[in-house]
NUKOL-199080 format. One record per residue (C-alpha): residue number from 0; residue in one letter; x negated, y, z. Coordinates in steps of 0.5 Angstrom, whole numbers. Each point is the difference from the previous one (the first is absolute). Example, Ala and Ser with C-alpha at 12.3 -4.5 7.8 and 13.67 -1.06 7.14 Angstrom:
2
+-----+---+-------+-------+-------+
|   k | r |    c1 |    c2 |    c3 |
+-----+---+-------+-------+-------+
|   0 | A |   -25 |    -9 |    16 |
|   1 | S |    -2 |     7 |    -2 |
+-----+---+-------+-------+-------+
% end
This chain:
264
+-----+---+-------+-------+-------+
|   k | r |    c1 |    c2 |    c3 |
+-----+---+-------+-------+-------+
|   0 | M |  -103 |     2 |   250 |
|   1 | I |     8 |    -3 |     0 |
|   2 | N |     4 |     4 |    -2 |
|   3 | P |     5 |     3 |     6 |
|   4 | Y |     6 |    -2 |    -4 |
|   5 | I |    -1 |    -6 |     0 |
|   6 | R |    -3 |    -2 |     7 |
|   7 | I |     8 |     4 |     2 |
|   8 | L |     3 |    -5 |    -4 |
|   9 | N |    -4 |    -6 |     2 |
|  10 | Y |     2 |     2 |     6 |
|  11 | Y |     8 |     1 |    -1 |
|  12 | I |     0 |    -7 |    -3 |
|  13 | S |    -2 |    -4 |     6 |
|  14 | T |     3 |     3 |     5 |
|  15 | T |     7 |     1 |    -4 |
|  16 | G |     0 |    -8 |    -1 |
|  17 | F |     0 |     1 |    -7 |
|  18 | N |    -4 |    -6 |    -1 |
|  19 | S |     3 |    -4 |     6 |
|  20 | N |     4 |    -6 |    -1 |
|  21 | Q |     5 |     2 |     5 |
|  22 | N |     6 |     3 |    -2 |
|  23 | Q |    -1 |     5 |     6 |
|  24 | F |     3 |     6 |    -4 |
|  25 | G |     7 |     1 |    -4 |
|  26 | M |     1 |     1 |    -8 |
|  27 | K |     0 |     7 |     2 |
|  28 | N |    -7 |     0 |     4 |
|  29 | R |    -3 |    -3 |    -6 |
|  30 | L |     2 |     5 |    -4 |
|  31 | L |     0 |     5 |     3 |
|  32 | N |    -8 |    -3 |     1 |
|  33 | L |    -1 |    -1 |    -8 |
|  34 | F |     2 |     7 |    -1 |
|  35 | L |    -5 |     3 |     5 |
|  36 | T |    -5 |    -5 |    -3 |
|  37 | F |     2 |     4 |    -7 |
|  38 | V |    -1 |     6 |     3 |
|  39 | L |    -7 |    -2 |     4 |
|  40 | F |    -2 |    -2 |    -8 |
|  41 | I |     2 |     7 |    -3 |
|  42 | A |    -5 |     3 |     5 |
|  43 | I |    -5 |    -5 |    -2 |
|  44 | V |     0 |     1 |    -7 |
|  45 | F |     1 |     8 |     0 |
|  46 | Q |    -6 |     0 |     6 |
|  47 | S |    -5 |    -5 |    -6 |
|  48 | K |    -1 |     7 |    -4 |
|  49 | T |     1 |    -4 |    -6 |
|  50 | Q |     4 |     1 |    -6 |
|  51 | S |     7 |    -1 |     2 |
|  52 | R |     6 |    -2 |    -5 |
|  53 | I |     5 |     0 |     5 |
|  54 | S |     5 |     4 |     2 |
|  55 | V |     6 |    -1 |     5 |
|  56 | Y |     6 |     3 |    -1 |
|  57 | A |     5 |     2 |     5 |
|  58 | Q |     8 |    -1 |    -2 |
|  59 | G |     7 |     1 |     1 |
|  60 | G |     7 |    -2 |    -3 |
|  61 | V |     6 |    -3 |     0 |
|  62 | M |     1 |    -8 |    -1 |
|  63 | I |     6 |    -1 |    -5 |
|  64 | G |     3 |    -8 |     2 |
|  65 | S |     3 |    -5 |     2 |
|  66 | P |    -1 |    -7 |     2 |
|  67 | F |     4 |    -4 |    -6 |
|  68 | G |     2 |    -6 |    -1 |
|  69 | E |     7 |    -4 |    -2 |
|  70 | I |     6 |     5 |    -1 |
|  71 | P |     7 |    -4 |     2 |
|  72 | E |     6 |     3 |    -5 |
|  73 | G |     4 |     6 |     3 |
|  74 | A |    -7 |     2 |     4 |
|  75 | T |    -3 |     7 |     1 |
|  76 | G |    -5 |     4 |     3 |
|  77 | K |    -5 |     4 |    -1 |
|  78 | P |    -8 |     1 |     0 |
|  79 | G |    -5 |     4 |     5 |
|  80 | I |    -3 |     7 |    -1 |
|  81 | R |    -5 |    -1 |     6 |
|  82 | A |    -7 |     5 |     1 |
|  83 | S |    -6 |    -4 |    -1 |
|  84 | T |    -8 |     3 |     2 |
|  85 | G |    -6 |    -3 |     1 |
|  86 | V |    -7 |     0 |    -3 |
|  87 | E |    -5 |    -3 |    -5 |
|  88 | M |    -7 |    -2 |    -3 |
|  89 | K |    -2 |     1 |    -8 |
|  90 | W |    -6 |    -3 |    -2 |
|  91 | I |    -2 |     2 |    -7 |
|  92 | A |    -4 |    -6 |    -3 |
|  93 | T |     0 |     3 |    -7 |
|  94 | H |     3 |     6 |    -4 |
|  95 | K |     6 |    -4 |    -1 |
|  96 | L |     0 |    -4 |     6 |
|  97 | S |     2 |     1 |     7 |
|  98 | L |     2 |    -5 |     6 |
|  99 | H |     5 |     2 |     6 |
| 100 | F |     1 |    -2 |     6 |
| 101 | G |     4 |     4 |     6 |
| 102 | A |     5 |    -1 |     5 |
| 103 | L |     7 |     4 |     0 |
| 104 | F |     6 |     0 |     4 |
| 105 | A |     6 |    -2 |    -3 |
| 106 | H |     7 |     0 |     1 |
| 107 | K |     4 |    -5 |    -4 |
| 108 | S |     8 |     0 |     1 |
| 109 | N |     7 |    -1 |    -3 |
| 110 | E |     8 |     0 |     2 |
| 111 | F |     4 |    -5 |    -2 |
| 112 | Q |     7 |    -2 |     0 |
| 113 | T |     3 |    -7 |    -2 |
| 114 | P |     5 |    -5 |     0 |
| 115 | V |     0 |    -7 |     3 |
| 116 | T |     2 |    -6 |     1 |
| 117 | G |    -1 |    -6 |     4 |
| 118 | K |     3 |    -6 |     6 |
| 119 | Y |     0 |     3 |     7 |
| 120 | N |     1 |    -5 |     7 |
| 121 | I |     6 |     5 |     3 |
| 122 | S |    -2 |    -5 |     7 |
| 123 | D |    -5 |     4 |     2 |
| 124 | G |     1 |     6 |    -2 |
| 125 | V |     8 |     2 |     0 |
| 126 | L |     2 |    -6 |     5 |
| 127 | G |    -6 |     1 |     4 |
| 128 | I |    -1 |    -8 |     3 |
| 129 | R |    -5 |    -5 |    -3 |
| 130 | L |     3 |    -6 |    -3 |
| 131 | P |    -2 |    -6 |    -2 |
| 132 | F |     1 |     1 |    -7 |
| 133 | P |     0 |     8 |    -4 |
| 134 | I |     7 |     2 |    -2 |
| 135 | N |    -3 |     3 |    -7 |
| 136 | V |     5 |     5 |    -4 |
| 137 | N |    -2 |     3 |    -6 |
| 138 | Y |    -1 |     8 |     1 |
| 139 | R |    -2 |     6 |    -5 |
| 140 | G |    -2 |     8 |     1 |
| 141 | T |    -5 |     5 |    -2 |
| 142 | V |    -7 |     1 |     3 |
| 143 | Y |    -2 |     7 |     1 |
| 144 | G |    -7 |    -1 |     1 |
| 145 | A |    -7 |     4 |    -1 |
| 146 | I |    -8 |    -1 |     0 |
| 147 | S |    -5 |     4 |     2 |
| 148 | N |    -7 |    -3 |     1 |
| 149 | K |    -6 |     4 |     2 |
| 150 | Y |    -6 |    -3 |    -3 |
| 151 | V |    -8 |     2 |     0 |
| 152 | D |    -2 |    -1 |    -8 |
| 153 | L |    -7 |    -2 |    -2 |
| 154 | P |    -1 |     0 |    -7 |
| 155 | I |    -6 |    -2 |    -4 |
| 156 | Y |     0 |     1 |    -8 |
| 157 | G |    -3 |     2 |    -6 |
| 158 | G |     1 |     7 |    -4 |
| 159 | L |    -2 |     1 |    -8 |
| 160 | Q |    -1 |     7 |    -2 |
| 161 | V |     4 |     1 |    -6 |
| 162 | G |     0 |     7 |    -2 |
| 163 | R |    -4 |     7 |     3 |
| 164 | R |     5 |    -1 |     6 |
| 165 | T |     4 |    -7 |     0 |
| 166 | M |    -1 |    -6 |     3 |
| 167 | L |     3 |    -6 |     0 |
| 168 | T |     0 |    -5 |     6 |
| 169 | L |     1 |    -8 |     1 |
| 170 | G |    -1 |    -3 |     7 |
| 171 | Y |     2 |    -4 |     6 |
| 172 | Q |     2 |     3 |     7 |
| 173 | Y |     1 |    -3 |     6 |
| 174 | S |     6 |     2 |     5 |
| 175 | H |     1 |    -1 |     8 |
| 176 | L |     7 |     2 |     3 |
| 177 | L |    -2 |     4 |     6 |
| 178 | D |     8 |     1 |     2 |
| 179 | G |     6 |    -3 |    -4 |
| 180 | Q |     7 |    -1 |     0 |
| 181 | F |     6 |    -2 |    -3 |
| 182 | D |     7 |     1 |     4 |
| 183 | G |     6 |     3 |    -2 |
| 184 | T |     9 |    -3 |     1 |
| 185 | A |     5 |    -5 |    -3 |
| 186 | D |     6 |     1 |    -1 |
| 187 | V |     3 |    -7 |     0 |
| 188 | R |     6 |    -4 |     0 |
| 189 | A |     1 |    -7 |     2 |
| 190 | L |     8 |    -4 |    -1 |
| 191 | A |     4 |     7 |     2 |
| 192 | L |    -6 |     3 |     4 |
| 193 | N |    -3 |     6 |    -1 |
| 194 | F |    -7 |     1 |     4 |
| 195 | P |    -2 |     7 |    -3 |
| 196 | G |    -6 |     3 |     1 |
| 197 | Q |    -3 |    -5 |     3 |
| 198 | E |    -8 |     1 |     0 |
| 199 | F |    -6 |    -5 |    -1 |
| 200 | D |    -7 |     2 |     0 |
| 201 | E |    -6 |    -6 |    -4 |
| 202 | S |    -6 |     5 |     1 |
| 203 | H |    -4 |    -6 |     3 |
| 204 | L |     1 |    -4 |    -7 |
| 205 | L |    -5 |     6 |    -3 |
| 206 | R |    -6 |    -3 |    -2 |
| 207 | Q |    -6 |     3 |     2 |
| 208 | D |    -5 |     0 |    -6 |
| 209 | D |     2 |     3 |    -7 |
| 210 | H |    -4 |    -1 |    -6 |
| 211 | A |     2 |     4 |    -6 |
| 212 | V |    -3 |     1 |    -8 |
| 213 | I |    -1 |     7 |    -1 |
| 214 | A |    -1 |     5 |    -7 |
| 215 | G |     0 |     7 |    -1 |
| 216 | M |    -2 |     6 |    -2 |
| 217 | H |    -5 |     6 |     2 |
| 218 | Y |     1 |     7 |    -3 |
| 219 | L |    -5 |     5 |     1 |
| 220 | L |     3 |     7 |     1 |
| 221 | F |    -6 |     5 |     2 |
| 222 | D |    -5 |    -1 |     3 |
| 223 | Q |     0 |    -6 |     5 |
| 224 | L |     7 |     0 |     1 |
| 225 | E |     3 |    -6 |    -3 |
| 226 | M |     8 |    -2 |    -2 |
| 227 | R |     0 |    -8 |     1 |
| 228 | L |     6 |    -5 |    -2 |
| 229 | R |     0 |    -7 |     3 |
| 230 | F |     4 |    -6 |    -1 |
| 231 | G |     0 |    -5 |     6 |
| 232 | Y |     3 |    -7 |    -2 |
| 233 | G |     0 |    -4 |     5 |
| 234 | L |    -2 |    -8 |     0 |
| 235 | N |     4 |    -3 |     7 |
| 236 | N |     6 |     0 |     3 |
| 237 | I |     0 |     5 |     5 |
| 238 | F |     4 |    -5 |     5 |
| 239 | T |    -3 |    -6 |     4 |
| 240 | E |     7 |    -3 |    -1 |
| 241 | I |     6 |     2 |    -6 |
| 242 | P |     6 |     3 |     5 |
| 243 | D |     6 |    -2 |    -1 |
| 244 | G |     4 |     2 |    -6 |
| 245 | M |    -7 |     3 |    -3 |
| 246 | S |    -4 |    -1 |    -5 |
| 247 | S |    -9 |     0 |    -1 |
| 248 | M |    -2 |     7 |     1 |
| 249 | R |    -6 |     3 |    -2 |
| 250 | N |    -2 |     7 |     1 |
| 251 | L |     0 |     4 |    -7 |
| 252 | Y |    -2 |     8 |     0 |
| 253 | L |    -3 |     6 |    -4 |
| 254 | G |    -5 |     3 |     4 |
| 255 | V |     0 |     9 |    -2 |
| 256 | M |    -6 |     3 |     3 |
| 257 | L |    -4 |     7 |     0 |
| 258 | A |    -7 |    -2 |     1 |
| 259 | Y |    -7 |     4 |     2 |
| 260 | G |    -7 |    -2 |    -1 |
| 261 | F |    -5 |     2 |     4 |
| 262 | P |    -7 |    -2 |    -4 |
| 263 | L |    -6 |    -3 |     5 |
+-----+---+-------+-------+-------+
% end
C-alpha cells in the first residue's frame, strides 16, 4: 500500500510546477514550495514508524554584524543588531556526527558615515542645462547611509559532537534577498557651493542571492534547549555593481540563538 503522505507529496510537486521547466513562479514561491516539501518529508518520516534519528528545532535570537568592505580613512559606522527566527532539522548519523539544514529569516544591516571625493558635472545638476561637453568640478563631502537587507537563509552544515554538551559545526548557506534598502543622504561641497542633505537610493544595486561559509557551536543547556553561535562569512559582493565612492562588500555576521528540539 502506498504511503498516503507520498501520494500527497507527488500531487503537491506536480500541481505546484516544482518539476516544470517553466519559470512561472517567483523565487519567494519556490522557497515556500521548498519549505512545504520539507514539512511533508518530516511527516513521511514520522508516519513511517521506523526508529527515527531526526529532531526539528524551533529557534530565535539576534543577528549581529554588517556588510563589510574596505574602510576609507575617516569612515565610521556601527553594525546592526536584528532579530532572526526559523526552523532547522537535525539528522543524527552516528553518535559523533550529524547533518543539519533549515530555513531562517535574517535581517542584516548597518549604518555608516564616510567621506567622499570625486568629480561632478555642474552643467546638469547646477546650471540645469545640457551642454555638448561636461563641466566637471572637484567635490568633497560626507555620506550618511544605511544598508538594511532582509533575507531567507537556507543553511546546510555538519555537526561534530566534541563533548556531552558541545557540538562544533561547519557548512554552507544560501540566502535570498526578500527586501533590501541602501539609501541615505550626502552633504557635498563643490567650488563655493554647498549641497546639504542630498538624498540617494541605490537599493537597485543590491544582489538578490548571497552565499556564505558558516561555522559555529551548539551548547546543550538542558533537556532539548540549546544555545547556538553561528559565524557567517559572505563569499560574494552584496552589490551587482559597486556604487560610486564605495568598495566591494560582503556579509559578515554572528548569530546568537536559542533553539528547542522536538525529537520525531
